[in-house]
Each structure stands twice: as C-alpha cells, then as structure tokens.
N, C-alpha and C positions, 0 to 999 in steps of 0.2 A: 176968225173962227176961234172962239174962246176955248181955253183948256178945260177938259171935262174928263171924268174918270170912266173907265170901261165898265160895262155891265157884265161882260164875260170876257174870258181870255181864250184865244185860239187853242184847240186841243193839241195842235202841232204847230211849232213856230213857223210862221210864213214870213216872207220878205215883202215889205211894202216899199215900192219904189216911188219916191216923191220927186216930180220934175216941175220946178216952178222958179222963175227968176225973181219973184217977190220974196225977199229975205224974211220979213216978218211973218208972212203967211206960211212959208215953207217951214220955218222953225216952230211955229205954233202947231201945225198939224203933225210935225215930227214928234213933238213932245206928247201929243195925244196918242199917237200910234205906239210909242214906246211904253206909255202907261198902260196901253191895252194889250201889251205882250208881244207885239210884232218886232221882228228884226226890221230895221229901217235903213234904207240907202237913199240919201237925198242929194239932188243935183240942181244946180242953178241954171243949167243949159241943156238943151236937147242933145248937143254934140257929146257932152260929158256922159250923159246917160247911155247913149247908143254905144259909146266906146266901152263902157263898163259891162253892159249886157252882152256885148259880143264876146267879151273875154270869159265871162262866167255867169251865165243865166241861172237864176235860182227860182224855184216855184214861189208864186205869190201874185200880187196885184200891182198894177201901175196906176198911180194917181198923177194925171198929166194936165198941165196948164195949157190953155189954148194960145194966148197971146204972149209970145216970148221973142226977144230979138234974135236975129241971125237965122233961126229955124223955128217955125211955129209948131204947135202941138200936132196939127194934122199931118205935117210933113214928117215929124218924128214917128207918128203912127204908121204912115206909109212905109217908111224905111224899116221900121221894126217888122212889119208883116213881110216885106220883101226879103228880109234876112231869114225868114222862117221861124221867128219867135212868135208864139201864139199866146203869150201871157195876156190875161184879161186886162183891158184898159178902161179906166173911168176918167172921164174929163171933169176937171174942177175948174170952173170959169165964171167970170162976171157976165159973160155973153149969154143972156137967157132966151134970146129969140129962137123960135122953133127951127128956123133955117139952119142955125148952128148945130142944134141937137141932131137934126136929120143928117147934116154933113158928117158929124162925128160918128153916128151909127152906121151910115153908109160906108164910111172909111174903115169900119171894122172895130170900133169901140163897143164896149158892152153896156156902158151907161154914161150919163151926162148929168152932172149935179152943179147947181149954182153955188158959188162960194159963200153966199149969204146963209145957206142952210147950216144947221148945227153939225158938230162932229158926230153926234149920235146917229144922224141920218147916214153920214158917210160910212160909219162903222157897221151899221145894220146892212147896208148894201154889200159891203165887203164880206160880212159873215155869210150872206146868202150865196155869193159867188164861190167862196171858199168851201162852203158846205157841199156844193155840187161837185167841186174838185175832189174833196175827200171821198165822197161816195164813189166817184169814178175810180179813184186809186184803190179803194177798199174792195171793190167788186172783183178785182183780180181777173176773172174770166172775161175776155172781150165779148161784146155782143155779136150775134151771128151775122154773117154776110146777108145782104138783101139784094135780090135781082128783080127788077120790075121794068119790063120793056127795055128801053135804051138806058135805063138807070142801073148802075152797079154800085153798091155800097160795101166797102171793105170794113168789117167791124173791128179787126185788129189794128189796122193803121188809121182808122177813122178818115178814110179818103173816099171821095165820091167821084165816080166817073160817069160821063155821059157819052154814049156811042164810043166808048173805049178811051176817051180823053179825060185826064184829071181836071176837075172843075176848079180846084184851088180854093176850097172853102175853108174859112176859119173854123175853130172847134164849135163856136156858137152856131154858125151857119150850118155846120154838119148836123148838129142836134136838131135844128128846126126842120131840115130836109128829111132826116131820118124819121122824125116824129110824124110828119105829114105822109111820107111814103108808106110807113107801116100801117097807116089807116087810109090808104088810097081809096078814093071814091066817097069818103066821109068829110063833111064840112067840119073844120076845126076852128073854134072861135078865137077871136083876137086875145081874149083873156087866157085861154089855154096856152097859146103860143108865148104870150108875155110871161106867164108864170114859169114856163119851161126855162126861160132865160134868166129871170130875176127872182124866182121864188114866189110862193103864194102870199097874198096879202100886201103886195107892193103896188105902188102907183107912181106914174110919171106923167109929165106933160100938163097942159092946162085943162081944167074942167074934169067932170066925172069920167069921161071916156078918153082922156088925154093919152092913155097908154097905147091907143090904137095907132097914133102917129109913130110911136116907137116901133111897133111891129111892122108897119108899112115900110119904114126905112130899111129894116132887115130884109124883108121880102124883095124890095126894089133892088138891093145889092145882090141878093141871091140870083134873081132873074137876070141881072146884067152879066153875071159870071157864066151862067148857062148859055145866054144868047151870044156871048163872045165866041162860044164854040159852035153854036147852032142858032142861026138867026130866026129859025122857025120854032124855037122852043116855046111851048105853051102848056107845059104840064102842070103849072101852078095857076089855078083859077081862083078868082075872087068872088065871094058871096057878099055883095054889098051890105054893109051894116052889121055883118056877123063875123066874117073871117075868110079863111082860104081852104082849099082842098087840093090834094095831089090827084090829078086825073089818072084813073086806072087805065092801063093799056086797052085800046079799043073803044073807050068811052069818049063822048064828045066833050069838048072844053066849054067852060062857062065864061063869065065875064073875066077880063084880064086886067082890070084896073088895080 
C-alpha cells in the first residue's frame, strides 16, 4: 500500500488501531494514517492489541489483519466483542474470497478490504464510518425507545431485547434492526441497508450487486442472535432480489432466506 496524502483530515482526532504482523505493510499504512491526521497505535500481534485496548480504549477504528501467527484476526475480533468493546473493525487482508468476507462480517466486522486496494479506498471507508459516529455523538439526545410486539429497543443504551432478553447486538446490528423495525411491514432494499452501514455511494463485493452479500451476512448474524434466544424467531423476512422487512405484529411472515 503506497504512501499517499490525505484529501481531508478528521474534524476531531480519532485513533486508528493497526493490527498486522507484516512490518512493511503496517509501517506503510501507519505513515498514511499519520499524514491523514489520525492518532495511530500499531501492533504486530493480536495479543498486544487486546492488552492495550483493555487498558484504555479510545474512540476510533480498528484495521485488522486476518492471517497472523498465534491468534488470527477473527479470534481477535471475537475476543474484542466478548470484552464489550464495540469499536468498528475493518479487515485488511490478501484473502479476497467471498467466504472470508462473509465470515468477517458475520463475526461482527463492519467492512472487509483487500490489501491490494489503495489507501484512498481505506481512508474513504474510515471517513464514512467516523462520520456516522460523529453524527451520533453530536445528536446528544438519544433516539426514542421502540416497542413492537416481543421486540423492545432501548434508545439510550442502544440495546435490543426480545421477549425480555438482551439480544447482544453490535452497534451496527442495532442500527439495522432499528431501521427495519421503525418501518415494520415495509420492504427495505439491500441498498438502503448497505448505505446505512457504509454510507451512500459505496460498493463492495463482486459485480454490480456485490453489496447484497455484505447485507446478507449482517442479516444472517442478526437472525442467529435472535434465534439463540427464540428458535421460532421469524420477524425478519426476505423479499428475494430486493431486500428485507421486519414483520409487523400480527402480520404473516414472508420468505426467510
């Protein structure tokens, strides 16, 4: 990833955590991030990163390598989420197959970028993520609570409960569930859901509609969490070729793929 200069600098200094055992790549992207105005904390192993984040987490974004010795990126992500840290995670990897992308997103990552892409692409995705975080922080007043059948959404804590039990959603998963529930009974397109996570005008995956696989991975993980509490959960229906909808209480469910 060649050194390139930033188009814009973050309005507020954010921390970019870089976790990669490749010294050359790690140092290259660290220089790019510093030039772009980020605070940077770089780590050659997942263990070092987890120890640091446990001591003093800072607002920002994690850029995480997949293949590392001792503990790989997916395991780092799993331990991060188990510890209650919900920093957005972007995987940077040479593993471009869709199966790896789906595994990363299902595990709770927010994005997946091949290392061959330019730093400008990485920076743009970081800007979109941080822009959403800024808006959330600036809003001040938390969104209203939402109650819909067995679903309860606490706007202040951003927690989702199903039949009284905490579903354990990440912040991104919370946003997707809330967006669909607020429009219960309406079909919400793949693109709307994707833009909610990544920002408008972004694209991922192979081909014109590759972003759909990205959305499906998120929905799959959300369903798994609800079904861990309720094996009969079917409130998220699929409209093949278009998107998903949250089933309004008392309405029949559609396709569930």
